[in-house]
N, C-alpha and C positions, 0 to 999 in steps of 0.2 A: 545168263545164269540166274539173274534176279527172279525170273518167272518161275523157277523151280524151288526157290527158298520161301519158307513161311515162318511166321512166329505163331507158336501155339500157346494159348493162355489157359490156365486152369486155376480156379480159386480153391483154397484149402482152409480147413478149420483150425489148424495148428501148425506151428513151425516144424514139429516132428513129422507131420504128414507131408508138408511141402518138401522137406529134406529127403524123406523116403521116396517120394515120387521122382524128384529131380535126380537123386542118386541112382535109382533103378534104371531110369531112361539113359542117363550118362553111361553107366556100366555096360548097358546093352548097345551103346553107341548109336542109339536111335536119335539122339539130339547132340548137337555140338556144344551147346552152352545153355545153362539155365540160370535165371536171375530170380531170386526170391525177394519180393517187395512186401515188407511188413505193414501191418496196421492200416488196412483199407476198411472202409465202412461200405457194406453192400446193402442195398435196399431193393426189394423184389416182391413179386407176387408168388405165393406158394400155397397150394391147396385152398385156393379161393380167398385168401386174405393177404394184406400187406404184411411183410415181415422185414427184418433186418438182421445183420450178423456182422461181427468183427471177423475179418478174414485176412488171409495173405494171398498174394497173387504170384503165381509162378509163370514166367515167360520163358519160352524155350525156342531156340533157333534150330531149324532142321530143313529137310527137303520135303516137298509135298507128298512124294511117294511113301513116306514113312507114317503118314497120318493114321491109317487104320491100325497099324501095329501099336502106335503110341496110345491111341484111344483105348485099345484092348488092355494094355498094361495099366493105364490109369484106372479104368473101371475095375480091374482086378483088386486094386489096393486102396481105392478111395473110400472114405467114410460116408460120402453123400449118396443118397438114393439116386439123384440125377446130377452128377458133377458137371460143372461148366467145362467144356472142352471145345475151344474155338481156335480155328486156324485163320490167320489173315496173311495175304500175300505180301511179300516184300517187293514193292514196285521198283525200288532203286536202292542202291547202296554201294559202298566201296567194293570195287571188283575184287581186291585182295581178300576182304572179309567174306564175301559171298563164296569165293573159291574155297576158302578155308572151311566154311560150313559144309560144302559139297564133298570135300576131301575127308572130312573128319567123321561123318556118319556113314553107316553101312545100310 
């Protein structure tokens, strides 16, 4: 079951945006859980120069097969020109929790 579960991460410019994205994906049952982590400092290259931003990080647990739908939903409502949308596999975890993720999403 772990090989089918992923954590999707997306950075957001505001708490409202993070809540809107998490809420939309939860309502559509594309993710089983979303965590909003406040106050991260991001440093990155953008348009040829170093930049930084105060952001929030949303982590969402789901199944790999939902990635394309989730990506499309995030791009529809995200304020960034190129939002960070990354999925990382869950290589191991509580069997009960991973089963819950799989049963919760559609």
